[in-house]
C-alpha positions as CSV (number, residue, x, y, z in Angstrom):
1,M,45.6,-42.5,52.7
2,Q,46.6,-39.1,51.9
3,T,49.2,-37.4,54.1
4,I,49.3,-33.3,55.0
5,E,52.1,-31.9,56.8
6,A,50.9,-28.4,58.1
7,G,51.9,-26.0,61.3
8,G,53.9,-28.7,62.9
9,L,51.8,-31.6,62.5
10,V,50.8,-34.3,60.4
11,F,47.2,-35.1,59.2
12,E,46.5,-38.3,57.8
13,A,43.2,-38.6,55.7
14,E,41.9,-42.6,55.4
15,S,38.9,-44.4,55.2
16,R,38.3,-46.6,58.3
17,T,35.5,-49.6,58.7
18,L,34.1,-50.6,62.3
19,G,31.8,-53.3,62.2
20,A,29.0,-52.1,59.5
21,D,30.0,-48.6,60.2
22,G,32.5,-46.6,58.8
23,G,33.7,-43.4,56.5
24,P,36.5,-41.1,56.4
25,A,38.9,-40.4,59.2
26,L,41.4,-38.0,59.7
27,L,44.4,-38.9,62.1
28,V,46.2,-36.0,63.7
29,F,50.0,-36.8,64.7
30,G,52.6,-34.5,66.7
31,E,56.0,-35.2,67.6
32,V,56.6,-36.0,71.7
33,D,59.9,-36.7,72.5
34,G,61.3,-37.5,68.9
35,D,58.4,-40.0,68.2
36,R,55.3,-39.3,65.9
37,I,52.3,-39.6,68.6
38,Q,48.8,-39.9,67.0
39,I,47.2,-37.1,69.2
40,L,43.8,-36.8,67.8
41,R,41.5,-38.9,65.7
42,F,38.1,-37.8,63.8
43,D,36.0,-40.8,62.7
44,C,33.6,-39.2,60.3
45,F,31.1,-42.6,60.1
46,R,28.0,-42.6,58.7
47,D,26.1,-43.9,61.6
48,S,28.1,-43.0,64.5
49,P,30.4,-40.0,63.7
50,H,32.8,-39.4,66.7
51,Y,36.5,-38.2,67.7
52,H,39.2,-39.3,70.1
53,Y,41.7,-37.5,72.2
54,D,44.7,-39.2,72.5
55,P,43.5,-42.4,70.8
56,T,46.3,-44.6,71.6
57,G,46.7,-43.7,75.0
58,K,43.5,-42.8,77.6
59,N,41.4,-43.0,74.1
60,E,38.8,-40.4,75.3
61,V,36.0,-40.7,72.7
62,H,33.1,-38.2,71.9
63,Q,30.4,-38.6,69.8
64,M,29.4,-36.0,67.1
65,E,26.1,-34.5,66.8
66,N,23.7,-37.0,64.7
67,G,22.7,-35.5,61.3
68,L,25.9,-33.1,61.2
69,D,28.1,-33.0,58.3
70,S,31.0,-34.5,60.3
71,V,33.5,-33.7,57.9
72,A,32.8,-29.9,57.8
73,W,32.9,-30.1,61.8
74,T,36.1,-31.7,61.5
75,V,37.4,-29.5,59.2
76,D,36.3,-26.4,61.2
77,Q,37.7,-28.0,64.4
78,V,41.2,-28.3,62.8
79,R,41.1,-24.7,61.3
80,T,40.0,-23.2,64.4
81,S,40.7,-25.2,67.5
82,V,43.5,-28.0,66.7
83,D,45.6,-26.1,69.2
84,K,43.0,-26.4,71.8
85,M,42.0,-30.0,71.0
86,I,45.8,-31.3,71.5
87,R,46.1,-29.6,74.8
88,T,42.7,-31.3,76.0
89,A,44.4,-34.6,74.9
90,G,47.1,-33.7,77.2
91,Y,50.1,-32.8,74.7
92,E,50.4,-29.0,75.7
93,A,54.2,-29.2,74.5
94,V,53.0,-30.0,70.8
95,A,50.2,-27.3,71.0
96,N,52.4,-24.5,71.9
97,Q,54.7,-25.4,68.8
98,V,51.5,-25.6,66.2
99,D,51.3,-22.8,63.9
100,M,47.6,-22.1,63.6
101,S,47.6,-19.8,60.8
102,V,49.6,-22.8,58.5
103,V,47.1,-25.2,59.5
104,S,44.3,-23.0,58.9
105,E,45.7,-22.6,55.3
106,A,45.8,-26.2,54.8
107,A,42.2,-26.9,56.2
108,D,40.8,-26.9,52.5
109,D,43.4,-29.6,51.4
110,I,42.3,-31.5,54.3
111,A,39.0,-31.4,53.6
112,Q,39.4,-32.4,50.0
113,A,41.6,-35.4,51.5
114,L,38.7,-36.5,53.7
115,R,36.0,-36.1,51.0
116,G,38.0,-38.2,48.6
117,S,38.6,-41.1,51.2
């Protein structure tokens, strides 16, 4: 697992397996009332890539497009829209604290961590 802190968020890249499927995953954490909470998770799986809003709470799951480079798509979302996704997950206060310029600068490091998972 590799951890990258950027823009008020913590990104953890790891390898995950679910049944016969698996691949790199990116977990996105923010601070909520003094606790570190997983707000988003991107599972860049071989067969069924998907992402989660609030995976330890409401766990709203969305499939990524088949045939898509799921790592590239994930990194693009982080680089350009992670604050919007955090709002969609229900964490407005966390989204308001995110420094998107710092997150964007860290996106290449996040991509490298995911590709190495």
